[in-house]
Structure formats: C-alpha cells, structure tokens
N, C-alpha and C positions, 0 to 999 in steps of 0.2 A: 504493500500500500504506500509506504513512504516513497519508494522510487517512482510510482505513478504520479503521486502528488507533486514531486519535484519536477517531473517532466512537464506537467501542466503549468507549473509556475514559470519554468524556463521558456515555454512557448508563449506565455502571456508577456514576459519580459521582452521577448523578440518582437511581439506585435505592438507593444506600447512604447518602447524606448525611442523609436524615431520621433515620436511626438512629445514625450514627457521629459526625457533626459533626467530621470530620477535616480539612475545608478551611475556612480563614478567608476565602479569596477564590478563586473559580473564574474563570479567564480563557478561557472557551470560544472566543470569537471570535478572540482572539489566537492560541490554539492552532491553530484551523482555518486561519488565515492563514499561520502559520508552516509547517504541514504542507503546505499548497498550494505555498508557495515552495520547500520541499524537493523536492516532487514534480517541479517544473519545472526545478530546477537540478541542479548536479553533486553527486556524493557529497561530504558534508561531513566525515565522519569516523566513528569507531567507534560513536558514539551516534546516527547518522543516523535521525531519525524516532522515537526512543525517547521515550515520554511519561512525564514525571517531575513531581514536585512539589518545591517549595522551602520549607523551614521558614520560618515567618513571623518569623524573627529575622534573616534574611539579605536584604540589599537587592536589589531587582529594579527595573530602570529602567521607569518608567511604570506600575508595579503597586503598589497599596497594600501597605505593609509596616508593620504595626501593632505588631510585637514582642509581641503578646499583651496589649497595654496600651491602655486608653482614652486615655492621654496622646498616643498616636501614631495615633489612629483615622483621621486625615486625612493621614497621612504617605505621600507618594509620592516615592520616591527618583528622582533624575535619572540615576544610574548604577547599573549592576549591580555587585554584589560581584565580586571577581576570580574566585572559584570559579564563580559563575553565568556570567560571561563565557566561561570555559573550557568549561563544559558546552554553552552555546549554540554556541560555535565548533566543537565536536565533533558538532553536529547534534541535540542533545536538544531536545525540544519541551516547553515548560513549561505544565502544565495549570492551575497556580494555586499558592497559598500554603497550606501545611499548618499546622494549629493548633499552638501551643506553650503551655506553661505561661507565665504572665505573666512577661515579661522573661527567660524561660528559667530562672527562679529557683525550681525545684521539680521533683519527679519524678513528678507526677500528671497534668498537662495538664487541670487542673480549674479553669476560669476563673470567677471571681466575676462577670465582666463579659460574657463571650461564651459562657458555658455550658460544661459539661464535654464532653470527647471520650470516647466509650465504647469499651470493648474489643471488637474485632470478634468474639471468641468468646463473649462474654457481656455483654449490655447491663446497665448498672448497675455495672460494674467498670471500673477505670482501665485505660488502655492503657499506662501508664508515661509517663515524660517525661524531659526536657522536649520531646523530639521525638516526642510522642505522636501527633499527627496524621499524621506521616510513617509511623510504624509501623502505625497502624491502617489507613491508606489502602493501603499496600503489601500488608499481610496480606489485606485485603478485596478486592484486585484493582482498586482505583480509581486506581492509578498503578503503573507498572512499576519505579519506583525513586524515590529521594528524596535530597536533600541536607539533612543535619541538623548540629547542633552537639552537642558532648559536653564537658562541664566536670567532671562527677563521675560520668558514666555515661549521659548524656542521649541517646546513640544506642543503646547496648547494652541499657540497662534496658527501654525500650519495645520493642525488638526481641525481647527475651526474653519479656516479658509478653504481647505481641501476636502472636507466632508468625512472625517473619521474621528475616532476617539483618541484623545491624548491625555495621559495621566502622569502627573508629577507627584511622587510620594513625598512624605515628610523628609526634610533634609537630613542626610546621614543614613537613611534606610538602605540605600544602594551605594556601595563604595565608588569613589571617583578614581581609583588607581588605574593608570593607563589611559586616562582621558586628557587631551590637551586642555589646559586651563584657559578660560576666558576671563572670568572675574571670580576668583576662588571664594570670596565671601558670599556669592550668590549662586554658584554652579550647583546643579542637580542633574542626576540621570532620571530618565522617565521612559515610558513606553507608548507606542502608537499601535492601534489595532482597529479592526473593522467593527468590533462591538465591545461593550463594557465587559462582558464575560471573557472575551479574548484578552483584553487588557489585564484583567485579574489573573488569568492563566499565565501570562508572561511574568507578572509580578511574582507568582508562586515559584518561578524558577530563579528569581533574582534575590529574594529577601525572605527572612524567616516569617512564618505566618503570624498574624496578630490575633488576639482573642476573638472568638466568634461573637456575633452580635445577637442580642435578643430581638425577636421580631417586633418591629414598631415602625410606624410611619415617621419619616423625618420631619422635624420642625424647621421650616425654611425661612431665613431672613432675606428678603428681596431688596438688594441694594439700590437705592435711588440717589438723588442729589448729584454729587460729583460723579458717581458711577454711571449715571445715564445722561449726563449733560451733553455729550457730543455724539449720541447714537444716531446713525443714519436712520431715516424713517422706515426703511424696509427691515432693518435689524430690530428696531423698536416693535414693529408689528409682529414679527416672528416671535419675539419674547413674550408679547402679550398673549398670543395664542398658547404658548407653552405654559405660562402661569395659569391661564384659565383651565387647561387640561389638568394641572396638578390640583387646583382648588376643586374642580369637578370630581376628582377622585377622592376628595376628603382630606387632602393634605393641608395642614395649617401653613399658610404663607402670609407673612406680615412684612410691611414696609420697614426698612431700616435705613436710616441716614447716618453714614459714617462722615464725620467732619471732613469737608473738602480740603485737599492739600494740593493746590495747583503745582507745587514744585515736586510732587511725588515721582511721576514718571521721569522727569528731568533728573531728579536726584539719583535714581537707579542707573539711568544711562550714563550719567556723569561718573558714577562709581565704576561702571564698566570701562569707560575711557581711561580712568586713572589706573585701574588694575591691569587691564589688557595692554595699555600703553607701556606700563612698566615692564611687563613680561616680554613684549616684542621690540622694545626700544633699541637694543643693540643690533638686532637683525635689520631693523628699518634704517638705521644710520649707515650700515654697511651696504645694503642692497635695496634702496627705496623702490627701484623698478620692479621688484618682486611683490609689491603690494598694489592691489587694485586702487582705482582713483578715490573711491569713497573711504577706504581704510587709510590711504595716504593722507587724506584731508583730516581724518580723526587723529592720526599720529602727529600732525603738524599743529594741532590746537595748542595754544599757550596754556601753561598750568594755571588752574583757577586760584584765586586768592583764598587764603585760609578762611576768611570770613564767609565766603560763598560756600565753601565745602561744609562749613559748620551749619549754615542755613539749610543746605540740601539734606544733610544727615539728620538734622532736627525734624524736618518735615517728614522724612521717611520713618523716623522713630515714632512720631505722633500717629501716623496712619497705621503702622504695625500694631501699636498699642490699642488703637480704636478697633481694629479688626479682631484682635484677641478678646477684647471686652465683649464685642457683639457675639462671639462664638461661645460665650458663657450661657447665653440665652437661646441659641439656635444650634441645631445639629450641623447645618450647612448654610453658607451665604451664597446667593445666586446673583448672577449678572450676565451680560453678554461676555463672551470671551474676547472678542475684538469689536470695536464700535462700528466697523464698516465691513463690507464684503471685499473680496480680493481686488486690489487695484491693478491696473495694467503693468506689465513688466517695464521697467525703466522709469516709472513715476517716483520721484523723490519727494514730492509733496502731495497731500490730499486735502480735500475740503471736508471738514467734519464740524458740526455745530455752527455752520455759517462762518467758518474761519478756515484759513489755509494753515496746515501744520506740516512739519517734517514727517514723512511717512512712518519712520520708526517710532516716533513719539506717540502716534496714534495706535500703531500695532501693539505696543507694549503697555499702553495706558492702564488697562484693566488686569493684566496678568502679572506685571512686575511687583506689585505689593506682596504677593504670596512668595516670591523669591526672597525678598527682604525679610519676610517673616519666617521663612522655612516651612510653610504650612502645605499640607497636601491639597492638590487642586486638579480638577479634570475638566476637559471640554468634551461636550456631547453634541453631535449634530442634531439640529431640531427642524431645519427647514432649508429650502432653496428660495432665494430672493432674486428674481431676475435671472434665474439659472445658476446662481452661485451660492455656495453653502453659508449657513449661519450657525454658529456654535453657542451653546449655553455653558457658562462656567459655574462650577460648584466647588466650594472650598470648605475645609473643615479645620478643626483644632489639630494640633500636633499629635501624631500617632493615632489619629482617628481616620486613617486611610480607608478602612473598611466601611466607615460611615459614609464617606464621600462616594465610594464606588457603589454602595447600596442605593444611595439617592440617585446616582447616575443611571443605574439599572431601571429604576422606576420611571425616570424621564424617558429613557429609551423605549420602554414598554408602552408609554402613553402617546408617544409621537410617531407618526408614520415614518418608516425608513426612507432615506433618500434613494432615488433611483440610481442605478449604477452609471457612472460617467461614461460618455462615449469613447473617451481617449484611454 
C-alpha cells in the first residue's frame, strides 16, 4: 500500500509542479526506496507510509537543503533535524523539500533566485509564506502533510491563503535542532495538513502526547476591535458565517476586545530584522549579491534607537499579557488568520482598512502575537472568497494544544470543505 500511495503522490507532483513550483527538491527514488523498506518491514508507527514534504529550511540528511538561498544551493546536511528524525522514526516517507521564502524571511514565498511559488487556487497569486511551498503542495494534493516553521505566522499564513490546515504548537513542544534560525526568540516548528485530524496525526509523530480532554464544547472568545479593524469585506463575511454556524451548534461565542496595540505587528517584524540581521550580517557584508532585493533592503536598514526598541517591546508585552488574560476566561480566541485573501505575486503593498500597508505587515498582523506569546494556534479553512481561501485562526493557552485542535475539528465539521484547487 505504501508504495502505491507514493507513486500516486509522485504522479501528482509531476502534474502540478509546472504550475505550482512548490518543491525545491523532489526525492522520488529515495521515497520509493523508503516505501519499499516499509512494505517489507514491521509497523513503524502512527505515520507509517505517510508521504510528506519538509520545508527547505529544515535539515535533511543527504538531501539538499538550500534554505531558499543561493548561498546554500550546494548544501547537503549530514544529519536530519531532530523533528525530521522523529517523523522518519514514526514511519513518514519524505517526498522532497518544499519551497520557502528566502531564509524564511518573508510571507510571500516569492524567490528572486528560484522563482515564485503560486497559489494552488489561482496562478499569479502568492501562497503565503514562508512555508508557502508546504501549503501549496498540501492544498494541491502533492503531499499529505508537511513540516514547516513559523516565526511570525509562517505556517498559519500560507495555510490560510492556500486553503489547508496549519498548526503551530506551544513553543518548545517541537525541538528546533537542525533548523536555520530566523528570529530565535520567536521561531517555532509546526505542521500543515489537509485536515485537522491529519495535523494531529503529524503532531503525534513529533511530540509527546498531552493529557486527553474531557468532552465539552469550547468557550470561544471572538476577537474584535484591533483584531478586525482592517479585515477585507469578503474575509469579514466569511467569518460571520463561521461564527453563526458555531452559535447555531450551541457553542458559546462572546465578543472580546483585546486592547489595541498599533505597534504590535511592527514590533515583531522589527525583532525579526534585529535577530535575523545579526545572524546573517557577516555573510551579507561578504557577498551582498547572494541576497534577494527585499532581504538586501532589510539588511541595509539602520539600527533602531534604543528608545524605539523599548516602545516596540513594551507594546508586544502588553498585547501578550492581554491575550493570556483573555484565555483565562475562554478555551480559544478566534479571529481571521490573515485580514485579506492572497494578493498577486510581486505586490509589496496592499490596501486593507482603506489604507495602503506593506504586505508583510498585513500578512503577519493577526498571527505574530501568538509567536511573541509562544501560544498554540491553528488556521482552518472556512470559505472561498472570490475563488481564494479564507482561514479562521484559533489560539489557546500554553500547553492547551489539544484544546485548540479540538475546537478546530468542530469548525471543520461545521463548515463545508473547500473544493479541490484546479492546479
């Protein structure tokens, strides 16, 4: 069975890759050999024979890992990242490496060197990022799951824009050994999958199980105010339908206003610039031509004044504290994952809330607070708006990952599944 499934996946890759560009490297022969080994051997674990992809930011032994950068075009790690080792040990079959935004430093997966990855629902639009190849592949059916990274939303953003499930567990639950850092104070690993159950299955191969939950309907805090201030009308409408379905099912949904922090998304992105800039500074000074134009611009930014950094960090701290306070009263907090649907490839600004914004500031606006807080969060597809996916984000208290996934299962059951994309 495993070998038949792998062949179907490889055929799907061959059919979709000319359009999507979701894979940086396809390891067809390795996948076939691994599937054959599994077929001959004993049951390996919960992921036995499951064909998955690994974001090209995460080390894989003997498989090129370029981190989306020409600096590492010939880089072949000797060891698997610990998360990859766990997935292999649980029986997963690796189909290849999914594309990422260069060095994972962006939300578009639009590479100046390797070409853009396309949204599976509409060619010419971004899949989101930086785990964009993973989301595009899962949504298009060229993998049944993926391991991605999430620093300001890089699992949940592409899941929302590309139409699949993206889950970021509590910080520290999945080790980061063997993953190229972006901003170490914010980095998480997470999973992308076609369904919530599939995401939970992937997590079972990555981390120790959490205590089982007693059966109960979740109490949902619906974030308003700052959280819905710049929603596109079509996103707002899709979320209203989702909320009505939950309430019609008897779920308690109450409005929650977390104090607005206009500096919050800017604070997280500024921290990424400081931490990633420090990590890549020497390489940039030696070979600036090996950085794409958007990253080169970020690397050339002057260091911020200490007073500005203090204001940013204070704003982030206040919002994190407010979210944690809200989660004392609610099992999960709900909002859009991304305020807009997928913009066109190449767009560096977007209009949201009657104002023009840098695209990354909008993409990360609603996801980045949960990176700063280290809290578990998931994006679940709930609708197509104008043919492009909309995601609902649910977040919970630390180590309440199972609560978040259970609430996501309920949403998934109540909302009609998205049609399979044409690409």
